C-alpha positions in Angstrom: 172.0 96.6 69.1 175.3 96.6 70.9 177.0 96.6 67.5 175.1 99.7 66.4 176.2 101.9 69.4 179.8 102.5 68.1 178.4 103.2 64.6 175.9 105.7 66.0 178.5 107.4 68.2 180.9 107.6 65.3 178.3 109.3 63.1 177.5 111.8 65.9 181.2 112.6 66.4 181.8 112.9 62.7 178.7 115.0 61.9 179.7 118.3 60.4 179.4 121.4 62.6 176.3 123.3 61.7 176.8 127.0 61.4 174.2 129.5 62.4 173.9 132.9 63.9 174.4 131.2 67.3 177.8 129.8 66.2 178.8 133.2 64.8 177.8 134.9 68.1 179.6 132.2 70.1 182.8 132.8 68.2 182.4 136.6 68.4 182.0 137.1 64.6 179.0 139.4 65.1 181.1 141.8 67.1 182.7 143.0 63.9 180.4 141.8 61.1 176.7 142.6 60.7 174.3 140.5 58.6 173.6 143.1 56.0 175.9 146.0 57.1 179.5 146.8 58.0 180.4 147.1 61.6 184.2 146.9 61.7 184.5 144.5 58.9 182.1 143.9 56.0 178.6 142.5 56.4 177.9 138.9 55.5 175.9 139.9 52.5 178.8 142.0 51.1 181.2 139.1 51.7 178.8 136.6 49.9 178.4 139.0 47.0 182.1 139.4 46.6 182.7 135.7 46.7 179.7 134.7 44.5 180.8 132.3 41.8 184.3 132.1 43.1 185.8 128.6 42.7 186.9 127.3 46.1 185.3 130.2 48.0 184.2 128.1 51.0 187.7 126.8 51.6 189.4 130.2 51.0 186.9 132.0 53.3 187.3 129.3 56.0 191.1 129.9 56.0 190.5 133.6 56.4 188.1 133.0 59.3 190.6 130.7 61.0 193.9 132.5 60.2 192.8 136.1 59.8 193.4 138.4 56.9 194.5 141.9 56.1 194.2 144.5 53.3 191.2 142.8 51.7 188.5 145.0 53.1 190.6 148.1 54.1 193.3 148.8 56.6 191.7 147.1 59.6 193.0 143.5 59.7 190.8 140.6 60.7 192.5 138.7 63.5 192.8 134.9 63.6 189.9 133.2 65.3 189.9 130.3 67.8 187.8 128.0 65.7 188.3 124.4 64.5 188.7 123.6 60.8 185.1 122.2 60.8 183.7 125.4 62.5 185.6 127.7 60.1 184.2 125.7 57.1 180.7 125.7 58.5 180.9 129.4 59.2 182.2 130.1 55.7 179.3 128.1 54.1 176.8 130.0 56.3 178.3 133.4 55.4 178.3 132.5 51.7 174.6 131.6 51.9 173.7 135.2 52.4 172.2 136.9 49.4 
């Protein structure tokens, strides 16, 4: 049993961040983005539709979530966000799951 404890702890630490509406709220994403409609930036459904079928969409969107972007959805830039790489990727996967 003592040999399993480090393995279990390692798995818990390495487990991917699960994205959800709660994570989006915690990272203030929902201040500017609605589920289905634009607030300041586009709604998640609009983002998912634009990226549908795009190769590497998850990684590209994660980079935009973390580093910010401008001129993609209009004149208002999206600022960089205080998220980890894992959180950004989890949020990107979650956003792209909207249909």
